[in-house]
Gaussian input, Z-matrix of N, CA and C with variables (Angstrom, degrees):
# hf/3-21g

backbone

0 1
 N
 C     1     B1
 C     2     B2     1     A1
 N     3     B3     2     A2     1     D1
 C     4     B4     3     A3     2     D2
 C     5     B5     4     A4     3     D3
 N     6     B6     5     A5     4     D4
 C     7     B7     6     A6     5     D5
 C     8     B8     7     A7     6     D6
 N     9     B9     8     A8     7     D7
 C    10    B10     9     A9     8     D8
 C    11    B11    10    A10     9     D9
 N    12    B12    11    A11    10    D10
 C    13    B13    12    A12    11    D11
 C    14    B14    13    A13    12    D12
 N    15    B15    14    A14    13    D13
 C    16    B16    15    A15    14    D14
 C    17    B17    16    A16    15    D15
 N    18    B18    17    A17    16    D16
 C    19    B19    18    A18    17    D17
 C    20    B20    19    A19    18    D18
 N    21    B21    20    A20    19    D19
 C    22    B22    21    A21    20    D20
 C    23    B23    22    A22    21    D21
 N    24    B24    23    A23    22    D22
 C    25    B25    24    A24    23    D23
 C    26    B26    25    A25    24    D24
 N    27    B27    26    A26    25    D25
 C    28    B28    27    A27    26    D26
 C    29    B29    28    A28    27    D27
 N    30    B30    29    A29    28    D28
 C    31    B31    30    A30    29    D29
 C    32    B32    31    A31    30    D30
 N    33    B33    32    A32    31    D31
 C    34    B34    33    A33    32    D32
 C    35    B35    34    A34    33    D33
 N    36    B36    35    A35    34    D34
 C    37    B37    36    A36    35    D35
 C    38    B38    37    A37    36    D36
 N    39    B39    38    A38    37    D37
 C    40    B40    39    A39    38    D38
 C    41    B41    40    A40    39    D39
 N    42    B42    41    A41    40    D40
 C    43    B43    42    A42    41    D41
 C    44    B44    43    A43    42    D42
 N    45    B45    44    A44    43    D43
 C    46    B46    45    A45    44    D44
 C    47    B47    46    A46    45    D45
 N    48    B48    47    A47    46    D46
 C    49    B49    48    A48    47    D47
 C    50    B50    49    A49    48    D48
 N    51    B51    50    A50    49    D49
 C    52    B52    51    A51    50    D50
 C    53    B53    52    A52    51    D51
 N    54    B54    53    A53    52    D52
 C    55    B55    54    A54    53    D53
 C    56    B56    55    A55    54    D54
 N    57    B57    56    A56    55    D55
 C    58    B58    57    A57    56    D56
 C    59    B59    58    A58    57    D57
 N    60    B60    59    A59    58    D58
 C    61    B61    60    A60    59    D59
 C    62    B62    61    A61    60    D60
 N    63    B63    62    A62    61    D61
 C    64    B64    63    A63    62    D62
 C    65    B65    64    A64    63    D63
 N    66    B66    65    A65    64    D64
 C    67    B67    66    A66    65    D65
 C    68    B68    67    A67    66    D66
 N    69    B69    68    A68    67    D67
 C    70    B70    69    A69    68    D68
 C    71    B71    70    A70    69    D69
 N    72    B72    71    A71    70    D70
 C    73    B73    72    A72    71    D71
 C    74    B74    73    A73    72    D72
 N    75    B75    74    A74    73    D73
 C    76    B76    75    A75    74    D74
 C    77    B77    76    A76    75    D75
 N    78    B78    77    A77    76    D76
 C    79    B79    78    A78    77    D77
 C    80    B80    79    A79    78    D78
 N    81    B81    80    A80    79    D79
 C    82    B82    81    A81    80    D80
 C    83    B83    82    A82    81    D81
 N    84    B84    83    A83    82    D82
 C    85    B85    84    A84    83    D83
 C    86    B86    85    A85    84    D84
 N    87    B87    86    A86    85    D85
 C    88    B88    87    A87    86    D86
 C    89    B89    88    A88    87    D87
 N    90    B90    89    A89    88    D88
 C    91    B91    90    A90    89    D89
 C    92    B92    91    A91    90    D90
 N    93    B93    92    A92    91    D91
 C    94    B94    93    A93    92    D92
 C    95    B95    94    A94    93    D93
 N    96    B96    95    A95    94    D94
 C    97    B97    96    A96    95    D95
 C    98    B98    97    A97    96    D96
 N    99    B99    98    A98    97    D97
 C   100   B100    99    A99    98    D98
 C   101   B101   100   A100    99    D99
 N   102   B102   101   A101   100   D100
 C   103   B103   102   A102   101   D101
 C   104   B104   103   A103   102   D102
 N   105   B105   104   A104   103   D103
 C   106   B106   105   A105   104   D104
 C   107   B107   106   A106   105   D105
 N   108   B108   107   A107   106   D106
 C   109   B109   108   A108   107   D107
 C   110   B110   109   A109   108   D108
 N   111   B111   110   A110   109   D109
 C   112   B112   111   A111   110   D110
 C   113   B113   112   A112   111   D111
 N   114   B114   113   A113   112   D112
 C   115   B115   114   A114   113   D113
 C   116   B116   115   A115   114   D114
 N   117   B117   116   A116   115   D115
 C   118   B118   117   A117   116   D116
 C   119   B119   118   A118   117   D117
 N   120   B120   119   A119   118   D118
 C   121   B121   120   A120   119   D119
 C   122   B122   121   A121   120   D120
 N   123   B123   122   A122   121   D121
 C   124   B124   123   A123   122   D122
 C   125   B125   124   A124   123   D123
 N   126   B126   125   A125   124   D124
 C   127   B127   126   A126   125   D125
 C   128   B128   127   A127   126   D126
 N   129   B129   128   A128   127   D127
 C   130   B130   129   A129   128   D128
 C   131   B131   130   A130   129   D129
 N   132   B132   131   A131   130   D130
 C   133   B133   132   A132   131   D131
 C   134   B134   133   A133   132   D132
 N   135   B135   134   A134   133   D133
 C   136   B136   135   A135   134   D134
 C   137   B137   136   A136   135   D135
 N   138   B138   137   A137   136   D136
 C   139   B139   138   A138   137   D137
 C   140   B140   139   A139   138   D138
 N   141   B141   140   A140   139   D139
 C   142   B142   141   A141   140   D140
 C   143   B143   142   A142   141   D141
 N   144   B144   143   A143   142   D142
 C   145   B145   144   A144   143   D143
 C   146   B146   145   A145   144   D144
 N   147   B147   146   A146   145   D145
 C   148   B148   147   A147   146   D146
 C   149   B149   148   A148   147   D147
 N   150   B150   149   A149   148   D148
 C   151   B151   150   A150   149   D149
 C   152   B152   151   A151   150   D150
 N   153   B153   152   A152   151   D151
 C   154   B154   153   A153   152   D152
 C   155   B155   154   A154   153   D153
 N   156   B156   155   A155   154   D154
 C   157   B157   156   A156   155   D155
 C   158   B158   157   A157   156   D156
 N   159   B159   158   A158   157   D157
 C   160   B160   159   A159   158   D158
 C   161   B161   160   A160   159   D159
 N   162   B162   161   A161   160   D160
 C   163   B163   162   A162   161   D161
 C   164   B164   163   A163   162   D162
 N   165   B165   164   A164   163   D163
 C   166   B166   165   A165   164   D164
 C   167   B167   166   A166   165   D165
 N   168   B168   167   A167   166   D166
 C   169   B169   168   A168   167   D167
 C   170   B170   169   A169   168   D168
 N   171   B171   170   A170   169   D169
 C   172   B172   171   A171   170   D170
 C   173   B173   172   A172   171   D171
 N   174   B174   173   A173   172   D172
 C   175   B175   174   A174   173   D173
 C   176   B176   175   A175   174   D174
 N   177   B177   176   A176   175   D175
 C   178   B178   177   A177   176   D176
 C   179   B179   178   A178   177   D177
 N   180   B180   179   A179   178   D178
 C   181   B181   180   A180   179   D179
 C   182   B182   181   A181   180   D180
 N   183   B183   182   A182   181   D181
 C   184   B184   183   A183   182   D182
 C   185   B185   184   A184   183   D183
 N   186   B186   185   A185   184   D184
 C   187   B187   186   A186   185   D185
 C   188   B188   187   A187   186   D186
 N   189   B189   188   A188   187   D187
 C   190   B190   189   A189   188   D188
 C   191   B191   190   A190   189   D189
 N   192   B192   191   A191   190   D190
 C   193   B193   192   A192   191   D191
 C   194   B194   193   A193   192   D192
 N   195   B195   194   A194   193   D193
 C   196   B196   195   A195   194   D194
 C   197   B197   196   A196   195   D195
 N   198   B198   197   A197   196   D196
 C   199   B199   198   A198   197   D197
 C   200   B200   199   A199   198   D198
 N   201   B201   200   A200   199   D199
 C   202   B202   201   A201   200   D200
 C   203   B203   202   A202   201   D201
 N   204   B204   203   A203   202   D202
 C   205   B205   204   A204   203   D203
 C   206   B206   205   A205   204   D204
 N   207   B207   206   A206   205   D205
 C   208   B208   207   A207   206   D206
 C   209   B209   208   A208   207   D207
 N   210   B210   209   A209   208   D208
 C   211   B211   210   A210   209   D209
 C   212   B212   211   A211   210   D210
 N   213   B213   212   A212   211   D211
 C   214   B214   213   A213   212   D212
 C   215   B215   214   A214   213   D213
 N   216   B216   215   A215   214   D214
 C   217   B217   216   A216   215   D215
 C   218   B218   217   A217   216   D216
 N   219   B219   218   A218   217   D217
 C   220   B220   219   A219   218   D218
 C   221   B221   220   A220   219   D219
 N   222   B222   221   A221   220   D220
 C   223   B223   222   A222   221   D221
 C   224   B224   223   A223   222   D222
 N   225   B225   224   A224   223   D223
 C   226   B226   225   A225   224   D224
 C   227   B227   226   A226   225   D225
 N   228   B228   227   A227   226   D226
 C   229   B229   228   A228   227   D227
 C   230   B230   229   A229   228   D228
 N   231   B231   230   A230   229   D229
 C   232   B232   231   A231   230   D230
 C   233   B233   232   A232   231   D231
 N   234   B234   233   A233   232   D232
 C   235   B235   234   A234   233   D233
 C   236   B236   235   A235   234   D234
 N   237   B237   236   A236   235   D235
 C   238   B238   237   A237   236   D236
 C   239   B239   238   A238   237   D237
 N   240   B240   239   A239   238   D238
 C   241   B241   240   A240   239   D239
 C   242   B242   241   A241   240   D240
 N   243   B243   242   A242   241   D241
 C   244   B244   243   A243   242   D242
 C   245   B245   244   A244   243   D243
 N   246   B246   245   A245   244   D244
 C   247   B247   246   A246   245   D245
 C   248   B248   247   A247   246   D246
 N   249   B249   248   A248   247   D247
 C   250   B250   249   A249   248   D248
 C   251   B251   250   A250   249   D249
 N   252   B252   251   A251   250   D250
 C   253   B253   252   A252   251   D251
 C   254   B254   253   A253   252   D252

   B1=1.3314
   B2=1.5372
   B3=1.3218
   B4=1.4415
   B5=1.5298
   B6=1.3207
   B7=1.4593
   B8=1.5158
   B9=1.3832
   B10=1.5421
   B11=1.5779
   B12=1.3334
   B13=1.3593
   B14=1.5573
   B15=1.3264
   B16=1.5256
   B17=1.4276
   B18=1.3930
   B19=1.3780
   B20=1.5055
   B21=1.3434
   B22=1.4817
   B23=1.5615
   B24=1.2709
   B25=1.5457
   B26=1.4396
   B27=1.3186
   B28=1.4797
   B29=1.5333
   B30=1.3543
   B31=1.5076
   B32=1.4862
   B33=1.3302
   B34=1.4083
   B35=1.5265
   B36=1.3814
   B37=1.4209
   B38=1.5803
   B39=1.3780
   B40=1.4648
   B41=1.5396
   B42=1.3792
   B43=1.5127
   B44=1.5447
   B45=1.2563
   B46=1.4442
   B47=1.5220
   B48=1.3330
   B49=1.4463
   B50=1.4697
   B51=1.3948
   B52=1.4018
   B53=1.5251
   B54=1.3135
   B55=1.4619
   B56=1.5531
   B57=1.2810
   B58=1.5543
   B59=1.5115
   B60=1.2696
   B61=1.4609
   B62=1.5671
   B63=1.2856
   B64=1.5088
   B65=1.5116
   B66=1.3442
   B67=1.4038
   B68=1.5509
   B69=1.3075
   B70=1.3815
   B71=1.6050
   B72=1.2985
   B73=1.4659
   B74=1.5064
   B75=1.2769
   B76=1.5046
   B77=1.4636
   B78=1.3006
   B79=1.4833
   B80=1.5407
   B81=1.3181
   B82=1.4459
   B83=1.5353
   B84=1.3879
   B85=1.3569
   B86=1.5382
   B87=1.3165
   B88=1.4675
   B89=1.5159
   B90=1.3162
   B91=1.4911
   B92=1.4671
   B93=1.2784
   B94=1.4830
   B95=1.4984
   B96=1.3257
   B97=1.4102
   B98=1.5935
   B99=1.3045
   B100=1.4676
   B101=1.5031
   B102=1.3005
   B103=1.4680
   B104=1.5155
   B105=1.2892
   B106=1.3962
   B107=1.5211
   B108=1.4029
   B109=1.3710
   B110=1.5548
   B111=1.3248
   B112=1.4293
   B113=1.5685
   B114=1.3605
   B115=1.4983
   B116=1.5286
   B117=1.3308
   B118=1.4653
   B119=1.5113
   B120=1.3807
   B121=1.4740
   B122=1.5422
   B123=1.3360
   B124=1.4406
   B125=1.5742
   B126=1.2001
   B127=1.5533
   B128=1.5527
   B129=1.2439
   B130=1.5506
   B131=1.5227
   B132=1.2632
   B133=1.4173
   B134=1.4797
   B135=1.3346
   B136=1.4902
   B137=1.5573
   B138=1.3156
   B139=1.5035
   B140=1.5578
   B141=1.2434
   B142=1.4676
   B143=1.4935
   B144=1.2970
   B145=1.4357
   B146=1.5360
   B147=1.3175
   B148=1.4403
   B149=1.5102
   B150=1.2943
   B151=1.4612
   B152=1.5375
   B153=1.3885
   B154=1.4463
   B155=1.5111
   B156=1.2364
   B157=1.5426
   B158=1.5492
   B159=1.3066
   B160=1.4939
   B161=1.5266
   B162=1.3354
   B163=1.4526
   B164=1.4867
   B165=1.3413
   B166=1.4983
   B167=1.5525
   B168=1.2981
   B169=1.4949
   B170=1.5814
   B171=1.3306
   B172=1.5045
   B173=1.5590
   B174=1.3332
   B175=1.3792
   B176=1.5566
   B177=1.3054
   B178=1.4243
   B179=1.4591
   B180=1.3800
   B181=1.4850
   B182=1.4785
   B183=1.4137
   B184=1.4732
   B185=1.4957
   B186=1.3207
   B187=1.5291
   B188=1.5664
   B189=1.3321
   B190=1.5001
   B191=1.4872
   B192=1.2853
   B193=1.4952
   B194=1.5123
   B195=1.3634
   B196=1.4278
   B197=1.5792
   B198=1.2800
   B199=1.4876
   B200=1.5316
   B201=1.3934
   B202=1.4568
   B203=1.4797
   B204=1.3112
   B205=1.4845
   B206=1.5328
   B207=1.2421
   B208=1.5158
   B209=1.5068
   B210=1.2480
   B211=1.4925
   B212=1.5411
   B213=1.2855
   B214=1.4651
   B215=1.5400
   B216=1.2776
   B217=1.4480
   B218=1.5588
   B219=1.3550
   B220=1.5287
   B221=1.5131
   B222=1.3650
   B223=1.4206
   B224=1.6110
   B225=1.3521
   B226=1.4565
   B227=1.4841
   B228=1.3354
   B229=1.4002
   B230=1.5118
   B231=1.3776
   B232=1.4569
   B233=1.5209
   B234=1.3247
   B235=1.4216
   B236=1.4940
   B237=1.3055
   B238=1.4570
   B239=1.4899
   B240=1.3267
   B241=1.5383
   B242=1.5138
   B243=1.4231
   B244=1.4085
   B245=1.5375
   B246=1.3161
   B247=1.4941
   B248=1.4711
   B249=1.3543
   B250=1.4728
   B251=1.5592
   B252=1.2869
   B253=1.5245
   B254=1.4832
   A1=113.76
   A2=118.15
   A3=120.68
   A4=114.85
   A5=114.53
   A6=119.38
   A7=113.22
   A8=114.33
   A9=119.10
   A10=105.56
   A11=114.07
   A12=121.30
   A13=108.31
   A14=116.18
   A15=117.65
   A16=113.58
   A17=119.72
   A18=119.71
   A19=115.70
   A20=113.48
   A21=119.10
   A22=112.16
   A23=112.64
   A24=117.38
   A25=111.15
   A26=120.25
   A27=125.83
   A28=105.89
   A29=117.43
   A30=117.89
   A31=110.44
   A32=119.63
   A33=123.35
   A34=114.65
   A35=114.58
   A36=120.88
   A37=110.39
   A38=113.74
   A39=117.28
   A40=111.94
   A41=113.50
   A42=119.45
   A43=108.31
   A44=120.22
   A45=126.58
   A46=110.19
   A47=117.58
   A48=123.58
   A49=118.91
   A50=115.01
   A51=117.34
   A52=119.27
   A53=116.15
   A54=121.96
   A55=107.39
   A56=112.60
   A57=116.01
   A58=108.68
   A59=113.13
   A60=123.27
   A61=109.39
   A62=114.90
   A63=118.72
   A64=110.98
   A65=113.05
   A66=120.69
   A67=115.32
   A68=117.85
   A69=124.67
   A70=114.23
   A71=112.04
   A72=117.37
   A73=114.07
   A74=115.05
   A75=116.31
   A76=112.06
   A77=118.08
   A78=121.71
   A79=105.39
   A80=116.53
   A81=121.08
   A82=115.78
   A83=116.74
   A84=122.72
   A85=110.39
   A86=113.53
   A87=115.38
   A88=112.95
   A89=115.69
   A90=119.23
   A91=111.36
   A92=119.88
   A93=120.37
   A94=112.66
   A95=116.76
   A96=123.52
   A97=107.72
   A98=116.75
   A99=122.93
   A100=105.69
   A101=121.94
   A102=121.50
   A103=111.57
   A104=123.99
   A105=125.94
   A106=114.88
   A107=114.56
   A108=120.75
   A109=110.96
   A110=116.35
   A111=119.97
   A112=111.92
   A113=116.77
   A114=120.51
   A115=109.83
   A116=117.36
   A117=120.40
   A118=115.69
   A119=115.01
   A120=118.96
   A121=113.50
   A122=117.39
   A123=125.65
   A124=108.70
   A125=121.30
   A126=123.59
   A127=107.03
   A128=115.75
   A129=119.28
   A130=109.87
   A131=119.94
   A132=122.20
   A133=112.00
   A134=116.35
   A135=118.74
   A136=107.89
   A137=114.84
   A138=119.17
   A139=107.02
   A140=115.74
   A141=119.48
   A142=108.95
   A143=115.87
   A144=124.62
   A145=112.05
   A146=115.03
   A147=121.22
   A148=111.37
   A149=116.79
   A150=123.80
   A151=104.65
   A152=118.14
   A153=119.88
   A154=112.34
   A155=121.41
   A156=120.83
   A157=110.37
   A158=117.41
   A159=119.97
   A160=111.21
   A161=117.67
   A162=118.66
   A163=111.10
   A164=118.31
   A165=120.33
   A166=109.77
   A167=115.82
   A168=120.43
   A169=108.96
   A170=115.13
   A171=116.56
   A172=109.85
   A173=118.12
   A174=119.91
   A175=111.92
   A176=119.10
   A177=123.13
   A178=109.62
   A179=114.95
   A180=119.42
   A181=113.20
   A182=113.96
   A183=116.37
   A184=113.75
   A185=115.80
   A186=118.97
   A187=108.67
   A188=115.03
   A189=117.39
   A190=110.70
   A191=118.64
   A192=121.34
   A193=111.76
   A194=118.39
   A195=118.75
   A196=112.07
   A197=114.65
   A198=120.33
   A199=111.05
   A200=114.53
   A201=116.84
   A202=112.91
   A203=116.71
   A204=120.19
   A205=111.04
   A206=117.50
   A207=120.77
   A208=107.29
   A209=121.70
   A210=127.34
   A211=109.15
   A212=119.24
   A213=121.08
   A214=105.55
   A215=121.72
   A216=124.02
   A217=107.75
   A218=116.76
   A219=115.99
   A220=108.89
   A221=119.70
   A222=119.16
   A223=109.07
   A224=114.13
   A225=117.32
   A226=116.64
   A227=116.77
   A228=123.39
   A229=112.34
   A230=118.14
   A231=122.01
   A232=112.20
   A233=117.89
   A234=119.67
   A235=109.63
   A236=119.97
   A237=123.62
   A238=111.85
   A239=113.58
   A240=119.13
   A241=108.30
   A242=114.93
   A243=117.05
   A244=111.98
   A245=113.66
   A246=113.06
   A247=107.88
   A248=114.33
   A249=119.49
   A250=106.66
   A251=112.66
   A252=119.64
   A253=109.06
   D1=-35.22
   D2=178.34
   D3=-63.96
   D4=-25.10
   D5=-176.94
   D6=-88.50
   D7=-9.43
   D8=-172.72
   D9=-83.47
   D10=147.87
   D11=174.30
   D12=-78.22
   D13=163.15
   D14=-174.71
   D15=-58.19
   D16=-42.21
   D17=-178.12
   D18=-71.21
   D19=-34.31
   D20=172.45
   D21=-60.87
   D22=-42.83
   D23=178.72
   D24=-64.30
   D25=-45.17
   D26=-179.71
   D27=-59.92
   D28=-45.11
   D29=-178.38
   D30=-62.46
   D31=-45.03
   D32=178.93
   D33=-57.56
   D34=-44.74
   D35=176.32
   D36=-64.31
   D37=-42.31
   D38=-177.55
   D39=-60.93
   D40=-42.64
   D41=178.06
   D42=-61.68
   D43=-46.47
   D44=-175.62
   D45=-64.91
   D46=-40.26
   D47=-179.60
   D48=-91.68
   D49=-0.68
   D50=175.87
   D51=81.42
   D52=21.47
   D53=-177.50
   D54=-91.21
   D55=67.44
   D56=-177.99
   D57=-106.53
   D58=153.71
   D59=174.47
   D60=-125.10
   D61=177.06
   D62=-177.29
   D63=-48.13
   D64=152.50
   D65=176.25
   D66=74.29
   D67=9.47
   D68=177.53
   D69=76.07
   D70=14.84
   D71=177.06
   D72=-84.73
   D73=154.17
   D74=177.03
   D75=-86.35
   D76=136.89
   D77=179.96
   D78=-85.01
   D79=100.38
   D80=-176.55
   D81=-63.40
   D82=-31.26
   D83=179.26
   D84=-68.44
   D85=-42.73
   D86=176.72
   D87=-67.90
   D88=-39.42
   D89=175.78
   D90=-62.46
   D91=-38.93
   D92=176.45
   D93=-64.62
   D94=-37.11
   D95=179.51
   D96=-63.92
   D97=-42.28
   D98=-176.61
   D99=-68.27
   D100=-44.20
   D101=179.03
   D102=-66.29
   D103=-36.49
   D104=174.88
   D105=-63.50
   D106=-42.97
   D107=178.40
   D108=-65.79
   D109=-42.38
   D110=177.93
   D111=-64.57
   D112=-36.38
   D113=175.13
   D114=-65.58
   D115=-48.93
   D116=-179.47
   D117=-59.40
   D118=-36.63
   D119=179.44
   D120=-93.74
   D121=12.81
   D122=171.89
   D123=66.69
   D124=17.67
   D125=174.87
   D126=-59.90
   D127=-36.61
   D128=-177.37
   D129=-76.58
   D130=-10.23
   D131=-177.72
   D132=109.19
   D133=-174.29
   D134=-179.70
   D135=-82.45
   D136=103.66
   D137=-177.51
   D138=-124.31
   D139=138.67
   D140=170.27
   D141=-119.54
   D142=152.02
   D143=-179.84
   D144=-86.45
   D145=-18.15
   D146=-176.92
   D147=-91.57
   D148=149.25
   D149=171.36
   D150=-84.95
   D151=155.66
   D152=-179.55
   D153=-51.68
   D154=-41.85
   D155=-179.13
   D156=-62.11
   D157=-43.02
   D158=176.06
   D159=-60.70
   D160=-40.98
   D161=-179.77
   D162=-69.58
   D163=-36.47
   D164=178.11
   D165=-63.78
   D166=-40.85
   D167=-179.57
   D168=-66.59
   D169=-45.54
   D170=179.04
   D171=-64.15
   D172=-37.14
   D173=-179.60
   D174=-68.21
   D175=-34.79
   D176=177.80
   D177=-64.05
   D178=-47.34
   D179=179.91
   D180=-59.45
   D181=-40.61
   D182=179.30
   D183=-68.85
   D184=-28.35
   D185=177.79
   D186=-69.64
   D187=-43.31
   D188=178.07
   D189=-62.53
   D190=-44.12
   D191=179.45
   D192=-66.14
   D193=-35.71
   D194=176.62
   D195=-67.91
   D196=-37.67
   D197=178.98
   D198=-65.95
   D199=-39.03
   D200=176.24
   D201=-67.59
   D202=-37.43
   D203=176.83
   D204=-66.10
   D205=-38.76
   D206=-179.60
   D207=-68.75
   D208=-40.48
   D209=179.38
   D210=-65.14
   D211=-37.04
   D212=178.56
   D213=-72.01
   D214=-39.22
   D215=-177.53
   D216=-66.49
   D217=-42.68
   D218=179.09
   D219=-68.11
   D220=-34.19
   D221=-176.15
   D222=-66.03
   D223=-37.69
   D224=174.17
   D225=-64.53
   D226=-35.46
   D227=173.66
   D228=-64.10
   D229=-40.05
   D230=-176.66
   D231=-79.00
   D232=-15.64
   D233=-177.87
   D234=-70.96
   D235=130.00
   D236=178.86
   D237=-60.21
   D238=134.59
   D239=179.55
   D240=-77.71
   D241=141.06
   D242=172.74
   D243=-71.23
   D244=148.35
   D245=178.51
   D246=-77.01
   D247=139.83
   D248=-177.77
   D249=-90.75
   D250=141.99
   D251=-179.72
   D252=-96.19

């Protein structure tokens, strides 16, 4: 599988999963939809599209944003309430 080109891999998957069209050709659109559905529903296993470095960078940005959000929330709590008339 690792040595196969993208289109060859899709054709092999399409043949195995029955995504055929007229003339005995593989319907690559249908095959791609099958692969995406399998990916989204975790049938292919636990796969991530990010490499570890990308995930760490994303996680660091998320932590900073969460800290900023928490600080804004605390600032709103600390702000004196206006008296209601």
